N, C-alpha and C positions, 0 to 999 in steps of 0.2 A: 076783418081784413081792411075795411074802409079806414079805420083808425090807424092801422099800420101804414097804409099808403099816405095818409095825411102827415104822419110823423116823418116819413122818408122825404116827402116834398119839402116840409119845413126845414129839415136838416140840410137838404140840398140848397135851399134859398140862403140859409145862414152861411153855408160854406162859400157860396158865390159872393155874398156881401163881404165876408171876411177877406176876400182877395183884394178889395178896394180900400180897406181900412188896415193899414200896415203899421207895425211897431217901428219906432225910430231905429235907424241903423247906428251902429257903434263905429264911426269912422272919424279919424283925426288926420289933420294935415301935418306935414313935416316929420321931424324925428320925435315921435311920441313917447319914447323911452330914454331920451338923451340923459336926463339927470340920473336915472337908475344906472345906466351903463357907465357914466362917468364916475359915479361914486363907488360902485361895486366892482368895476373892471373885470367883467367876465372874459375868459379867453375867447378867441374866435370860435372854437368848437362849442363852448358852453353857450355863447351868444346865439349861435345858429340853432342849438337845441331849444333854447328858451323861445326863440322866434317860432320854431316849428311846433313845439309842444305846449307853450304857455301863453304867449302874447294874445292869441285870438280871444281868450276868455278873461285874461287878466291884464288888459291894457285898454286904452281908448281907441284902438284900431283893430277891427276884426276883418279878416278876409273871409267873405261869405261864399259858400258853395252855391251852385245854381238852385238847389232845392230850397234855399232860404227865401226864395221868392214866392213859395207856395204856402198858403195858410192851410192848416194850423201849424205847420213846421216852423214858419217864421216867428210865431208867438213863442213856441217852445225854445227856439234858439235865443230870442231876445231875453227871455227869462233866465236862461242858462248863463248867458254872458253877464247880465246884470248881477246875478248871484255870485258869479266868479269875481267880479270887480268889487263886490262888497267885502269879500274875504281878503283880496289882495289886488291892488291896481298898480302895476309898474309905472303907469303914466302919472300917478299922483305921488310918486316917491318923494319929490321935493317938499310936499306938504306933511309928510310923516315926521314925527319927532324921532330923535335917535333911538330912544327906547323902543318905539314901535317898529322901527326899521330892523333892529336886532331881533325883535319878536317875530316879525314876518319872515326873516331869513331862517330863524329857528323852525318855524312852522313849515317852511318850504322843505327843509331837510327832513323833517318828520314825515311829511306827506309823500315825498319821493322815496324815502327808505321803506315805508309801509306799502309802497306801490299803489297808493290811493290817488296819486296824480301822476300823469294826466288821467282823467277819468276814462273808464272803459268805453263809455258811450261816445267819447271823442275819438279814441284810438281805433274804435271799430270802423269808423268812416275814414279817419286820417291815419292810415297805417304807418306813415313816415313819422308820426308823433310817438310811436311806441319806443320806449327807451331801452337801449341795449344795456347790459351790465356795465360796460365801459362808460356810456353816457351817464348812467345813474351815478357811478362813482365820481365822475368828473364834476357833475352838478353838486353833489354833496360836499366834495372837497372844496370847490369854489365858494359855495354858500357859507360853509363853516369859516373859511378864511375871511370872507367879506363881512360876516357877522362880527368878527373880532374888532373891526374898525369902529364899531358903535358901542362905546362904553355905556353900561347900564348902571345908573346910580342905585345903591342899596344903602339904606340907613342902618347903622349899628346902634346898639344901646348907647345912650349918652349923647345922641345927636350927631356923632361923628359920621361923615359920609365916606364910603369907599366905592370903588368902581370895579366891576368884573373885568 
């Protein structure tokens, strides 16, 4: 029983120390998705859905809930956001090559169609991020249209280049 008590005390101390060592927050100033919005031109409805369901994890600006101040949740959220931005960061849109932009929009369509995005762990807490069938259709339609603006080079035999 003494060992168990020591372990509990050690865990409590670690938890207290974690409250003072916080992960960096993902916050940007200004219009952090301006290039993405200017290039892809989402409708006001789609832009609102993207802001509600996507931008927290896939841009340089996250709106943090109150519980993000409590460790270990703060660490889990920081990791979640960083991983999301590794896959797609709307704030870095200007730095993506046209081929990568087309690919990211294609992946967006696939993830939304398969209902893998937004994640269930996100929509569990953020109920307003759950996509209705109409919102899903609007996002897919917009993303497919936006993707067509980014020609992807494909090499044919003989070195001749064509575009999709």
